[in-house]
N, CA, C and O atoms as a MOPAC input file, in Angstrom:
PM7 MOZYME 1SCF
protein

 N     85.74900 1    86.15500 1   109.21500 1
 C     84.89800 1    85.00200 1   109.16800 1
 C     84.49900 1    84.58800 1   110.57600 1
 O     85.34600 1    84.48500 1   111.46300 1
 N     83.24000 1    84.35900 1   110.77200 1
 C     82.75800 1    83.90100 1   112.06200 1
 C     82.89400 1    82.38400 1   112.15800 1
 O     82.64200 1    81.68800 1   111.17400 1
 N     83.28500 1    81.85700 1   113.31400 1
 C     83.39700 1    80.41000 1   113.45100 1
 C     82.03200 1    79.75000 1   113.44600 1
 O     81.02300 1    80.38900 1   113.74400 1
 N     82.00300 1    78.46400 1   113.10600 1
 C     80.75000 1    77.72800 1   113.16700 1
 C     80.39700 1    77.50300 1   114.63600 1
 O     81.22500 1    77.77200 1   115.50600 1
 N     79.16300 1    77.00600 1   114.94400 1
 C     78.74800 1    76.84500 1   116.33700 1
 C     79.68200 1    75.97100 1   117.16700 1
 O     79.80800 1    76.17500 1   118.37500 1
 N     80.34300 1    74.99200 1   116.52800 1
 C     81.25400 1    74.13200 1   117.26600 1
 C     82.65200 1    74.72300 1   117.34300 1
 O     83.51800 1    74.18000 1   118.03000 1
 N     82.88300 1    75.83900 1   116.64100 1
 C     84.17900 1    76.47200 1   116.65600 1
 C     85.23100 1    75.73400 1   115.84300 1
 O     86.42400 1    75.95400 1   116.05000 1
 N     84.82200 1    74.86200 1   114.92200 1
 C     85.78000 1    74.04700 1   114.19000 1
 C     86.14000 1    74.60600 1   112.82000 1
 O     87.31800 1    74.67100 1   112.46800 1
 N     85.14200 1    75.00800 1   112.04900 1
 C     85.39000 1    75.45600 1   110.68100 1
 C     84.78800 1    76.84100 1   110.50700 1
 O     83.58400 1    77.01600 1   110.69600 1
 N     85.60200 1    77.82700 1   110.15300 1
 C     85.05200 1    79.17300 1   109.95700 1
 C     84.01400 1    79.19100 1   108.84000 1
 O     84.19400 1    78.54000 1   107.81100 1
 N     82.94200 1    79.92800 1   109.04000 1
 C     81.90600 1    80.06100 1   108.02200 1
 C     82.52000 1    80.63400 1   106.75300 1
 O     83.35200 1    81.53900 1   106.82000 1
 N     82.11800 1    80.11700 1   105.60400 1
 C     82.62000 1    80.60000 1   104.33500 1
 C     83.94700 1    80.00100 1   103.92300 1
 O     84.45000 1    80.30800 1   102.84200 1
 N     84.53600 1    79.14300 1   104.76700 1
 C     85.80200 1    78.52000 1   104.39500 1
 C     85.53100 1    77.29400 1   103.51800 1
 O     84.38600 1    76.87600 1   103.35200 1
 N     86.58900 1    76.73700 1   102.97100 1
 C     86.47000 1    75.52900 1   102.16900 1
 C     87.03500 1    74.38300 1   102.98300 1
 O     88.24700 1    74.17000 1   102.97300 1
 N     86.17700 1    73.62000 1   103.70300 1
 C     86.67400 1    72.58200 1   104.59400 1
 C     87.35400 1    71.42500 1   103.85700 1
 O     88.04800 1    70.62900 1   104.48900 1
 N     87.17300 1    71.31300 1   102.54400 1
 C     87.78400 1    70.23300 1   101.79000 1
 C     89.00900 1    70.70500 1   101.01900 1
 O     89.42200 1    70.06100 1   100.05500 1
 N     89.58800 1    71.82000 1   101.43600 1
 C     90.79000 1    72.36600 1   100.79000 1
 C     91.73100 1    72.87400 1   101.88400 1
 O     91.31400 1    73.58700 1   102.79700 1
 N     93.00700 1    72.49500 1   101.77400 1
 C     94.00100 1    72.92200 1   102.75200 1
 C     95.24100 1    73.41100 1   102.00600 1
 O     95.69400 1    72.77500 1   101.05400 1
 N     95.77500 1    74.53000 1   102.43900 1
 C     97.06700 1    75.03000 1   101.95600 1
 C     97.92100 1    75.22300 1   103.20000 1
 O     97.53200 1    75.91900 1   104.13800 1
 N     99.09000 1    74.59500 1   103.19000 1
 C     99.96800 1    74.61500 1   104.35200 1
 C    101.38100 1    74.95400 1   103.88700 1
 O    101.90500 1    74.31300 1   102.97600 1
 N    101.99100 1    75.94400 1   104.49800 1
 C    103.38100 1    76.30600 1   104.18700 1
 C    104.24400 1    75.96900 1   105.39000 1
 O    103.94600 1    76.33900 1   106.52500 1
 N    105.33700 1    75.24600 1   105.09800 1
 C    106.24500 1    74.78100 1   106.13700 1
 C    107.68700 1    75.07400 1   105.72600 1
 O    107.98200 1    75.17000 1   104.53500 1
 N    108.58500 1    75.21700 1   106.69900 1
 C    109.99300 1    75.34700 1   106.33000 1
 C    110.44300 1    74.09800 1   105.57200 1
 O    109.95400 1    73.00300 1   105.85200 1
 N    111.34700 1    74.24100 1   104.63700 1
 C    111.87200 1    73.10200 1   103.87600 1
 C    112.84700 1    72.34700 1   104.77200 1
 O    114.06500 1    72.43300 1   104.62000 1
 N    112.26500 1    71.60300 1   105.71200 1
 C    113.04400 1    70.88700 1   106.71700 1
 C    112.36600 1    69.54300 1   106.97800 1
 O    111.14200 1    69.47700 1   107.09900 1
 N    113.14500 1    68.49300 1   107.06300 1
 C    112.59500 1    67.15000 1   107.25100 1
 C    111.76000 1    67.02500 1   108.52500 1
 O    110.86500 1    66.18300 1   108.58800 1
 N    112.03200 1    67.83500 1   109.52800 1
 C    111.27600 1    67.74600 1   110.77900 1
 C    109.80400 1    68.12500 1   110.60300 1
 O    108.98800 1    67.85300 1   111.48500 1
 N    109.46000 1    68.74400 1   109.48200 1
 C    108.07400 1    69.14100 1   109.22800 1
 C    107.26500 1    68.05900 1   108.51000 1
 O    106.06200 1    68.22600 1   108.30800 1
 N    107.89900 1    66.96400 1   108.12700 1
 C    107.20100 1    65.89500 1   107.40000 1
 C    105.98400 1    65.35100 1   108.15800 1
 O    104.93900 1    65.16000 1   107.53500 1
 N    106.06600 1    65.09200 1   109.46300 1
 C    104.88000 1    64.57300 1   110.15900 1
 C    103.67300 1    65.51200 1   110.08300 1
 O    102.53300 1    65.05200 1   110.01400 1
 N    103.91700 1    66.80700 1   110.09600 1
 C    102.82000 1    67.78000 1   110.00400 1
 C    102.14700 1    67.67100 1   108.63900 1
 O    100.91900 1    67.67000 1   108.54400 1
 N    102.95200 1    67.58100 1   107.58500 1
 C    102.40800 1    67.47100 1   106.23000 1
 C    101.61500 1    66.17400 1   106.05700 1
 O    100.51500 1    66.18600 1   105.50400 1
 N    102.17000 1    65.06200 1   106.52800 1
 C    101.46500 1    63.76800 1   106.42800 1
 C    100.14400 1    63.81000 1   107.18700 1
 O     99.11400 1    63.36800 1   106.67700 1
 N    100.17600 1    64.33700 1   108.39400 1
 C     98.96900 1    64.38800 1   109.21500 1
 C     97.89000 1    65.22800 1   108.54000 1
 O     96.71400 1    64.86300 1   108.55400 1
 N     98.28000 1    66.32800 1   107.96400 1
 C     97.33500 1    67.20900 1   107.28000 1
 C     96.62200 1    66.47000 1   106.14500 1
 O     95.39400 1    66.49100 1   106.05600 1
 N     97.39100 1    65.82600 1   105.29100 1
 C     96.81100 1    65.12300 1   104.14300 1
 C     95.95300 1    63.95100 1   104.60500 1
 O     94.85200 1    63.75000 1   104.09200 1
 N     96.44300 1    63.18300 1   105.56300 1
 C     95.67700 1    62.02500 1   106.04100 1
 C     94.39100 1    62.45500 1   106.73400 1
 O     93.36300 1    61.79600 1   106.58000 1
 N     94.42600 1    63.54300 1   107.49000 1
 C     93.21900 1    64.02900 1   108.17300 1
 C     92.16200 1    64.46600 1   107.16300 1
 O     90.97900 1    64.17300 1   107.33500 1
 N     92.58200 1    65.16200 1   106.11500 1
 C     91.63000 1    65.57300 1   105.08800 1
 C     91.04400 1    64.34600 1   104.38600 1
 O     89.84200 1    64.29400 1   104.12800 1
 N     91.88500 1    63.36900 1   104.07800 1
 C     91.40300 1    62.14200 1   103.44200 1
 C     90.45400 1    61.35700 1   104.33200 1
 O     89.44500 1    60.83100 1   103.86200 1
 N     90.77400 1    61.27700 1   105.60700 1
 C     89.90000 1    60.57800 1   106.56000 1
 C     88.55600 1    61.27400 1   106.65800 1
 O     87.50800 1    60.62800 1   106.65700 1
 N     88.59400 1    62.58900 1   106.74100 1
 C     87.35700 1    63.37700 1   106.81400 1
 C     86.49100 1    63.18300 1   105.57400 1
 O     85.26300 1    63.22000 1   105.65100 1
 N     87.15200 1    62.97300 1   104.41600 1
 C     86.42200 1    62.79500 1   103.15800 1
 C     85.94700 1    61.36100 1   102.95100 1
 O     85.22300 1    61.08500 1   101.99400 1
 N     86.34300 1    60.44300 1   103.83500 1
 C     85.84700 1    59.07900 1   103.76300 1
 C     86.72900 1    58.08500 1   103.02700 1
 O     86.25400 1    57.02300 1   102.62700 1
 N     88.00100 1    58.40600 1   102.84000 1
 C     88.90500 1    57.47300 1   102.18400 1
 C     89.30700 1    56.35700 1   103.14100 1
 O     89.40000 1    56.56500 1   104.35100 1
 N     89.54300 1    55.17300 1   102.58700 1
 C     89.95100 1    54.01700 1   103.38600 1
 C     91.33900 1    54.23400 1   103.97200 1
 O     92.14100 1    54.98600 1   103.42100 1
 N     91.61900 1    53.57200 1   105.09300 1
 C     92.91100 1    53.70700 1   105.75300 1
 C     94.05300 1    53.31000 1   104.81300 1
 O     95.09900 1    53.95900 1   104.80700 1
 N     93.86600 1    52.26100 1   104.02900 1
 C     94.92100 1    51.82500 1   103.11100 1
 C     95.24000 1    52.90900 1   102.08200 1
 O     96.39200 1    53.05800 1   101.67500 1
 N     94.23500 1    53.65800 1   101.66600 1
 C     94.44900 1    54.75300 1   100.72200 1
 C     95.19300 1    55.89100 1   101.42000 1
 O     96.05500 1    56.53600 1   100.82300 1
 N     94.85900 1    56.12800 1   102.67100 1
 C     95.52700 1    57.19200 1   103.42100 1
 C     97.01000 1    56.89000 1   103.61200 1
 O     97.83900 1    57.79900 1   103.57800 1
 N     97.34500 1    55.61900 1   103.81200 1
 C     98.76400 1    55.28300 1   103.94700 1
 C     99.48900 1    55.46900 1   102.61500 1
 O    100.66700 1    55.82500 1   102.60100 1
 N     98.80000 1    55.23100 1   101.49400 1
 C     99.39200 1    55.51800 1   100.18200 1
 C     99.63000 1    57.01900 1   100.01900 1
 O    100.65400 1    57.44300 1    99.48400 1
 N     98.67700 1    57.80700 1   100.48400 1
 C     98.84900 1    59.26500 1   100.45200 1
 C    100.06000 1    59.69000 1   101.28100 1
 O    100.85200 1    60.53000 1   100.85300 1
 N    100.19400 1    59.10800 1   102.45600 1
 C    101.32800 1    59.43900 1   103.32100 1
 C    102.64300 1    59.10400 1   102.62300 1
 O    103.60600 1    59.86400 1   102.72200 1
 N    102.69400 1    57.97500 1   101.91900 1
 C    103.89700 1    57.60900 1   101.17400 1
 C    104.18600 1    58.65000 1   100.09100 1
 O    105.33700 1    59.04000 1    99.89600 1
 N    103.14400 1    59.09900 1    99.38800 1
 C    103.32000 1    60.13000 1    98.37200 1
 C    103.88300 1    61.41000 1    98.94800 1
 O    104.78800 1    62.01300 1    98.37000 1
 N    103.35100 1    61.82900 1   100.08700 1
 C    103.84700 1    63.04300 1   100.75000 1
 C    105.29600 1    62.85200 1   101.17600 1
 O    106.12700 1    63.73900 1   100.98200 1
 N    105.60100 1    61.68700 1   101.76100 1
 C    106.97300 1    61.41900 1   102.19300 1
 C    107.95200 1    61.49600 1   101.03500 1
 O    108.99800 1    62.13500 1   101.14800 1
 N    107.62500 1    60.85400 1    99.92800 1
 C    108.54400 1    60.84100 1    98.78900 1
 C    108.70100 1    62.22800 1    98.17000 1
 O    109.79600 1    62.60400 1    97.74900 1
 N    107.62300 1    62.97600 1    98.11700 1
 C    107.72100 1    64.35300 1    97.61600 1
 C    108.63800 1    65.16600 1    98.51300 1
 O    109.45900 1    65.94400 1    98.02600 1
 N    108.50200 1    64.98800 1    99.82100 1
 C    109.34600 1    65.73700 1   100.74900 1
 C    110.79700 1    65.27700 1   100.69800 1
 O    111.70800 1    66.09300 1   100.83900 1
 N    111.02600 1    63.97200 1   100.49800 1
 C    112.40100 1    63.49000 1   100.35400 1
 C    113.05900 1    64.20400 1    99.18200 1
 O    114.20500 1    64.64100 1    99.28200 1
 N    112.33900 1    64.32300 1    98.07700 1
 C    112.88400 1    65.00400 1    96.90200 1
 C    113.13400 1    66.48000 1    97.19000 1
 O    114.23400 1    66.98600 1    96.96900 1
 N    112.10700 1    67.16600 1    97.68200 1
 C    112.18700 1    68.61500 1    97.83700 1
 C    113.05100 1    69.05100 1    99.00600 1
 O    113.89000 1    69.94000 1    98.86400 1
 N    112.85400 1    68.43300 1   100.15300 1
 C    113.60700 1    68.82500 1   101.34900 1
 C    115.03300 1    68.29700 1   101.27200 1
 O    115.96600 1    68.97100 1   101.70700 1
 N    115.21000 1    67.10700 1   100.72500 1
 C    116.55500 1    66.56400 1   100.55800 1
 C    117.38500 1    67.46000 1    99.67000 1
 O    118.56700 1    67.69100 1    99.92300 1
 N    116.75900 1    67.95700 1    98.63700 1
 C    117.44400 1    68.87700 1    97.73000 1
 C    117.73800 1    70.20100 1    98.44300 1
 O    118.84000 1    70.74000 1    98.34100 1
 N    116.74600 1    70.71000 1    99.15800 1
 C    116.90400 1    72.01200 1    99.82400 1
 C    117.97700 1    71.96500 1   100.90900 1
 O    118.55800 1    72.99600 1   101.24900 1
 N    118.24500 1    70.77000 1   101.46100 1
 C    119.24000 1    70.66900 1   102.52800 1
 C    120.63600 1    71.02500 1   102.03900 1
 O    121.51600 1    71.32100 1   102.84900 1
 N    120.85300 1    71.00200 1   100.72500 1
 C    122.15700 1    71.36900 1   100.18800 1
 C    122.26700 1    72.86900 1    99.92200 1
 O    123.35000 1    73.35700 1    99.60200 1
 N    121.17800 1    73.59500 1   100.04800 1
 C    121.19900 1    75.04100 1    99.83900 1
 C    121.94800 1    75.72000 1   100.98200 1
 O    122.00200 1    75.18200 1   102.08800 1
 N    122.52400 1    76.88600 1   100.73200 1
 C    123.19900 1    77.61300 1   101.81600 1
 C    122.20100 1    78.02600 1   102.89900 1
 O    121.00500 1    78.13400 1   102.62900 1
 N    122.68300 1    78.25500 1   104.11900 1
 C    121.78100 1    78.69800 1   105.19900 1
 C    120.96300 1    79.91900 1   104.76800 1
 O    121.47600 1    80.84400 1   104.13900 1
 N    119.69900 1    79.89000 1   105.11900 1
 C    118.81000 1    80.99600 1   104.78900 1
 C    118.23700 1    80.92900 1   103.38800 1
 O    117.43600 1    81.78300 1   103.00900 1
 N    118.63300 1    79.92300 1   102.60500 1
 C    118.16000 1    79.82800 1   101.22000 1
 C    117.35000 1    78.56400 1   100.97400 1
 O    117.07000 1    78.22900 1    99.82400 1
 N    116.97200 1    77.86000 1   102.02500 1
 C    116.27000 1    76.58800 1   101.86800 1
 C    114.88100 1    76.73200 1   101.27500 1
 O    114.40800 1    75.82100 1   100.59600 1
 N    114.23200 1    77.82800 1   101.51000 1
 C    112.89300 1    78.02200 1   100.98000 1
 C    111.81900 1    77.44000 1   101.86900 1
 O    112.04600 1    77.11900 1   103.03600 1
 N    110.63600 1    77.31300 1   101.28200 1
 C    109.43700 1    76.86200 1   101.97400 1
 C    108.78100 1    75.77200 1   101.15400 1
 O    108.77200 1    75.83500 1    99.92400 1
 N    108.23500 1    74.78000 1   101.82000 1
 C    107.44500 1    73.76000 1   101.14600 1
 C    105.98100 1    74.15200 1   101.28300 1
 O    105.49600 1    74.40800 1   102.38500 1
 N    105.28200 1    74.19700 1   100.15200 1
 C    103.84300 1    74.47000 1   100.17500 1
 C    103.11300 1    73.19200 1    99.82000 1
 O    103.36400 1    72.58300 1    98.78000 1
 N    102.20500 1    72.79400 1   100.69700 1
 C    101.36400 1    71.61800 1   100.50900 1
 C     99.96200 1    72.11100 1   100.20200 1
 O     99.37100 1    72.84400 1   100.99500 1
 N     99.42900 1    71.71600 1    99.06400 1
 C     98.05200 1    72.06300 1    98.69900 1
 C     97.29200 1    70.76100 1    98.49000 1
 O     97.72800 1    69.90000 1    97.72500 1
 N     96.16900 1    70.61600 1    99.16200 1
 C     95.36600 1    69.41100 1    98.96000 1
 C     93.88400 1    69.76900 1    99.02000 1
 O     93.45800 1    70.64700 1    99.77000 1
 N     93.11800 1    69.05500 1    98.19900 1
 C     91.67800 1    69.26400 1    98.23000 1
 C     90.96300 1    68.03000 1    97.69100 1
 O     91.51100 1    67.22800 1    96.93500 1
 N     89.72500 1    67.92600 1    98.11700 1
 C     88.85000 1    66.84700 1    97.66900 1
 C     87.92700 1    67.42600 1    96.61800 1
 O     87.23900 1    68.41700 1    96.86200 1
 N     87.91300 1    66.80300 1    95.43700 1
 C     87.05100 1    67.26900 1    94.34300 1
 C     86.71800 1    66.10200 1    93.43400 1
 O     87.59600 1    65.31900 1    93.07100 1
 N     85.47100 1    65.98700 1    93.07100 1
 C     85.03000 1    64.98100 1    92.10700 1
 C     85.49200 1    63.57600 1    92.47000 1
 O     85.94700 1    62.83100 1    91.60200 1
 N     85.38200 1    63.20900 1    93.73300 1
 C     85.72400 1    61.85900 1    94.16400 1
 C     87.20200 1    61.56800 1    94.26900 1
 O     87.58900 1    60.40600 1    94.40000 1
 N     88.03300 1    62.57900 1    94.21500 1
 C     89.48200 1    62.37300 1    94.31600 1
 C     90.06600 1    63.31700 1    95.35500 1
 O     89.55500 1    64.41700 1    95.56500 1
 N     91.12200 1    62.88600 1    95.99500 1
 C     91.88900 1    63.76000 1    96.86100 1
 C     93.16600 1    64.08800 1    96.09400 1
 O     93.96500 1    63.20100 1    95.79300 1
 N     93.34800 1    65.35900 1    95.78400 1
 C     94.47600 1    65.81300 1    94.98000 1
 C     95.46100 1    66.54900 1    95.87600 1
 O     95.07200 1    67.37000 1    96.70700 1
 N     96.74600 1    66.24300 1    95.69600 1
 C     97.79600 1    66.80500 1    96.54100 1
 C     98.90000 1    67.35800 1    95.64100 1
 O     99.30300 1    66.71800 1    94.67000 1
 N     99.37700 1    68.54500 1    95.97500 1
 C    100.56100 1    69.11500 1    95.31700 1
 C    101.51900 1    69.55700 1    96.41100 1
 O    101.12700 1    70.24000 1    97.35700 1
 N    102.77400 1    69.16300 1    96.27300 1
 C    103.82300 1    69.57400 1    97.19800 1
 C    104.86100 1    70.30200 1    96.35100 1
 O    105.38500 1    69.74900 1    95.38400 1
 N    105.15300 1    71.55200 1    96.72400 1
 C    106.03300 1    72.37400 1    95.90200 1
 C    107.05000 1    73.09400 1    96.77200 1
 O    106.73400 1    73.55400 1    97.86900 1
 N    108.28100 1    73.18400 1    96.26500 1
 C    109.31600 1    73.94600 1    96.95000 1
 C    109.29900 1    75.36600 1    96.41200 1
 O    109.47300 1    75.58600 1    95.21400 1
 N    109.08900 1    76.32800 1    97.30000 1
 C    109.09100 1    77.74300 1    96.94400 1
 C    110.39800 1    78.34200 1    97.43200 1
 O    110.77200 1    78.14600 1    98.58900 1
 N    111.08200 1    79.05200 1    96.59000 1
 C    112.37100 1    79.60900 1    96.98100 1
 C    113.44100 1    78.54200 1    96.88700 1
 O    113.28300 1    77.55000 1    96.17500 1
 N    114.50400 1    78.74600 1    97.59200 1
 C    115.62600 1    77.82400 1    97.50900 1
 C    116.41800 1    78.07700 1    96.23900 1
 O    116.02300 1    78.88300 1    95.39600 1
 N    117.51800 1    77.39500 1    96.11200 1
 C    118.36700 1    77.55700 1    94.93600 1
 C    118.67900 1    76.18700 1    94.35700 1
 O    118.52600 1    75.17600 1    95.04200 1
 N    119.11300 1    76.14200 1    93.11000 1
 C    119.47900 1    74.87800 1    92.49100 1
 C    118.28300 1    74.00500 1    92.17200 1
 O    117.13400 1    74.39600 1    92.37900 1
 N    118.56800 1    72.82800 1    91.67000 1
 C    117.54000 1    71.86800 1    91.27000 1
 C    117.94300 1    70.46600 1    91.71200 1
 O    119.13700 1    70.17900 1    91.80600 1
 N    116.97400 1    69.57900 1    91.98800 1
 C    117.31000 1    68.19700 1    92.33000 1
 C    117.96200 1    67.48100 1    91.14200 1
 O    117.76100 1    67.85400 1    89.98600 1
 N    118.73100 1    66.46700 1    91.44800 1
 C    119.36900 1    65.65800 1    90.41300 1
 C    118.31200 1    64.85000 1    89.65900 1
 O    117.26500 1    64.51200 1    90.21200 1
 N    118.59400 1    64.54700 1    88.40500 1
 C    117.67100 1    63.77800 1    87.57100 1
 C    117.34400 1    62.42600 1    88.20000 1
 O    116.20600 1    61.96500 1    88.10400 1
 N    118.32000 1    61.78600 1    88.83800 1
 C    118.07500 1    60.48100 1    89.47800 1
 C    117.06900 1    60.61200 1    90.62400 1
 O    116.21900 1    59.74000 1    90.80600 1
 N    117.16200 1    61.68700 1    91.38800 1
 C    116.23600 1    61.91300 1    92.49800 1
 C    114.82500 1    62.15500 1    91.97500 1
 O    113.85200 1    61.66700 1    92.55200 1
 N    114.71600 1    62.90000 1    90.89300 1
 C    113.39900 1    63.16200 1    90.29600 1
 C    112.77800 1    61.85700 1    89.81200 1
 O    111.59400 1    61.61200 1    90.04600 1
 N    113.55600 1    61.02500 1    89.14700 1
 C    113.03200 1    59.75400 1    88.62500 1
 C    112.65000 1    58.80800 1    89.75900 1
 O    111.63600 1    58.11600 1    89.66400 1
 N    113.44200 1    58.76500 1    90.83000 1
 C    113.11400 1    57.92700 1    91.98600 1
 C    111.77800 1    58.35200 1    92.58000 1
 O    110.93100 1    57.50800 1    92.87000 1
 N    111.58600 1    59.64300 1    92.76200 1
 C    110.33500 1    60.16000 1    93.30300 1
 C    109.16700 1    59.80600 1    92.38500 1
 O    108.12600 1    59.34000 1    92.84600 1
 N    109.34400 1    60.02600 1    91.10500 1
 C    108.28700 1    59.72300 1    90.13100 1
 C    107.89700 1    58.24400 1    90.21000 1
 O    106.70900 1    57.92000 1    90.22900 1
 N    108.87100 1    57.36000 1    90.25500 1
 C    108.61200 1    55.92100 1    90.29500 1
 C    107.88000 1    55.51800 1    91.57300 1
 O    106.88800 1    54.79200 1    91.51700 1
 N    108.36100 1    55.98100 1    92.71200 1
 C    107.75500 1    55.57800 1    93.98800 1
 C    106.36300 1    56.16300 1    94.18000 1
 O    105.46100 1    55.46300 1    94.64300 1
 N    106.17200 1    57.42700 1    93.83600 1
 C    104.85700 1    58.03800 1    94.02200 1
 C    103.85200 1    57.42700 1    93.04500 1
 O    102.71800 1    57.13900 1    93.42900 1
 N    104.25100 1    57.22800 1    91.79300 1
 C    103.33400 1    56.64800 1    90.80000 1
 C    102.89500 1    55.26100 1    91.23000 1
 O    101.75400 1    54.87300 1    90.97600 1
 N    103.77200 1    54.50500 1    91.87500 1
 C    103.40700 1    53.16300 1    92.32900 1
 C    102.42800 1    53.14900 1    93.48500 1
 O    101.80300 1    52.12100 1    93.74500 1
 N    102.27800 1    54.26100 1    94.18500 1
 C    101.44500 1    54.29100 1    95.39400 1
 C    100.07600 1    54.92600 1    95.19700 1
 O     99.16200 1    54.65800 1    95.97600 1
 N     99.91200 1    55.75600 1    94.17900 1
 C     98.67300 1    56.53100 1    94.04500 1
 C     98.04800 1    56.33400 1    92.67100 1
 O     98.61700 1    55.66100 1    91.81100 1
 N     96.86400 1    56.92900 1    92.47000 1
 C     96.13800 1    56.76900 1    91.21300 1
 C     96.81600 1    57.48800 1    90.05400 1
 O     96.97100 1    56.90900 1    88.97900 1
 N     97.21700 1    58.72200 1    90.25200 1
 C     97.88300 1    59.53500 1    89.23400 1
 C     98.98400 1    60.32000 1    89.90300 1
 O     98.84400 1    60.74800 1    91.04900 1
 N    100.09000 1    60.51200 1    89.18600 1
 C    101.18700 1    61.29100 1    89.76300 1
 C    101.97900 1    61.96300 1    88.66500 1
 O    102.05400 1    61.47300 1    87.53800 1
 N    102.56900 1    63.09300 1    89.01200 1
 C    103.48500 1    63.77600 1    88.09600 1
 C    104.51600 1    64.52000 1    88.92200 1
 O    104.24000 1    64.98700 1    90.02800 1
 N    105.70800 1    64.61900 1    88.36000 1
 C    106.78100 1    65.39700 1    88.96300 1
 C    107.16700 1    66.44200 1    87.93100 1
 O    107.50100 1    66.11100 1    86.79300 1
 N    107.12000 1    67.69900 1    88.33200 1
 C    107.48100 1    68.76800 1    87.40300 1
 C    108.90300 1    68.55000 1    86.89000 1
 O    109.75500 1    68.04200 1    87.61900 1
 N    109.15900 1    68.92800 1    85.65500 1
 C    110.44500 1    68.66300 1    85.00300 1
 C    111.63700 1    69.18600 1    85.79900 1
 O    112.70000 1    68.56600 1    85.78300 1
 N    111.48100 1    70.32200 1    86.50100 1
 C    112.60800 1    70.85600 1    87.27000 1
 C    112.72900 1    70.19900 1    88.64000 1
 O    113.64900 1    70.50100 1    89.40000 1
 N    111.78600 1    69.28700 1    88.95700 1
 C    111.84700 1    68.56400 1    90.21700 1
 C    111.43400 1    69.35100 1    91.43200 1
 O    111.64500 1    68.89500 1    92.55500 1
 N    110.85000 1    70.52600 1    91.24600 1
 C    110.49400 1    71.35800 1    92.39100 1
 C    109.02500 1    71.28900 1    92.76300 1
 O    108.57200 1    72.04000 1    93.62700 1
 N    108.26700 1    70.39800 1    92.12200 1
 C    106.86700 1    70.19200 1    92.49500 1
 C    106.47300 1    68.76200 1    92.17300 1
 O    106.89400 1    68.19800 1    91.16400 1
 N    105.65500 1    68.18400 1    93.05100 1
 C    105.13500 1    66.83900 1    92.88200 1
 C    103.62900 1    66.92000 1    93.08500 1
 O    103.16300 1    67.48300 1    94.07500 1
 N    102.86700 1    66.35800 1    92.14900 1
 C    101.40700 1    66.36400 1    92.26800 1
 C    100.91900 1    64.93100 1    92.14200 1
 O    101.44100 1    64.16100 1    91.33600 1
 N     99.91800 1    64.57300 1    92.93700 1
 C     99.35300 1    63.23100 1    92.85100 1
 C     97.92600 1    63.23300 1    93.37500 1
 O     97.49700 1    64.16500 1    94.05500 1
 N     97.19800 1    62.17100 1    93.04400 1
 C     95.82500 1    62.06200 1    93.53000 1
 C     95.47900 1    60.60000 1    93.77100 1
 O     96.10600 1    59.69300 1    93.22400 1
 N     94.47000 1    60.39600 1    94.60200 1
 C     93.89400 1    59.07100 1    94.82200 1
 C     92.39600 1    59.17200 1    94.58400 1
 O     91.79100 1    60.22200 1    94.80200 1
 N     91.80800 1    58.08100 1    94.13900 1
 C     90.37300 1    58.10200 1    93.83800 1
 C     89.61500 1    56.95600 1    94.48300 1
 O     88.42900 1    56.79200 1    94.19900 1
 N     90.22600 1    56.17300 1    95.31900 1
 C     89.57600 1    55.02900 1    95.93300 1
 C     88.87800 1    55.44300 1    97.22700 1
 O     89.53000 1    55.89900 1    98.16700 1
 N     87.57200 1    55.28700 1    97.27700 1
 C     86.80500 1    55.64600 1    98.46500 1
 C     86.69300 1    54.46100 1    99.39800 1
 O     86.84900 1    53.31300 1    98.98200 1
 N     86.42000 1    54.74400 1   100.67000 1
 C     86.25700 1    53.69800 1   101.68200 1
 C     84.98200 1    52.91900 1   101.44600 1
 O     84.95200 1    51.70600 1   101.65100 1
 N     83.93200 1    53.59000 1   101.02100 1
 C     82.63000 1    52.93100 1   100.89800 1
 C     82.39500 1    52.54800 1    99.52800 1
 O     81.35000 1    51.97800 1    99.21600 1

C-alpha cells in the first residue's frame, strides 16, 4: 500500500477501523485507551463520550488482564482490541486470546455492570474472555 500524500493513512486502508494486539499486561492499558479515544475523536465524538469509552476499555482490561495475571508465566495471552466507526456508532471489542482459565463470575458481572452504565450498548461474553460495547452520541 502506498502512503497518502501526507504520509498518514495508507491508500486502501480503513481509517475508521483499528485492530490492536497487546500483551495481556496492565501496563498496556494507556495504549488501548489512547487508540479508542483517538478514533472516537477523529470521528467527531464529544469528549464526554470519549471518557465513557475510556472507562469501557479500562473495565474490559481489568477483567481480562486481571484474570490473565493469575496465569502461569508465558501463558498470559494477548489482548486484541478491535474498534470501528459504522452507522453513527463507535463499536469496540476487547478480547483475551490465549491464556488459561476463566474469570470468576463476580468479575464478569462487575465488568458488565460498570461498562453497561457508561456506554450505549454492552455485552460480556459468557466465558468472560471478551467484552463488546458501543457509543452512539455524536459531538455535533
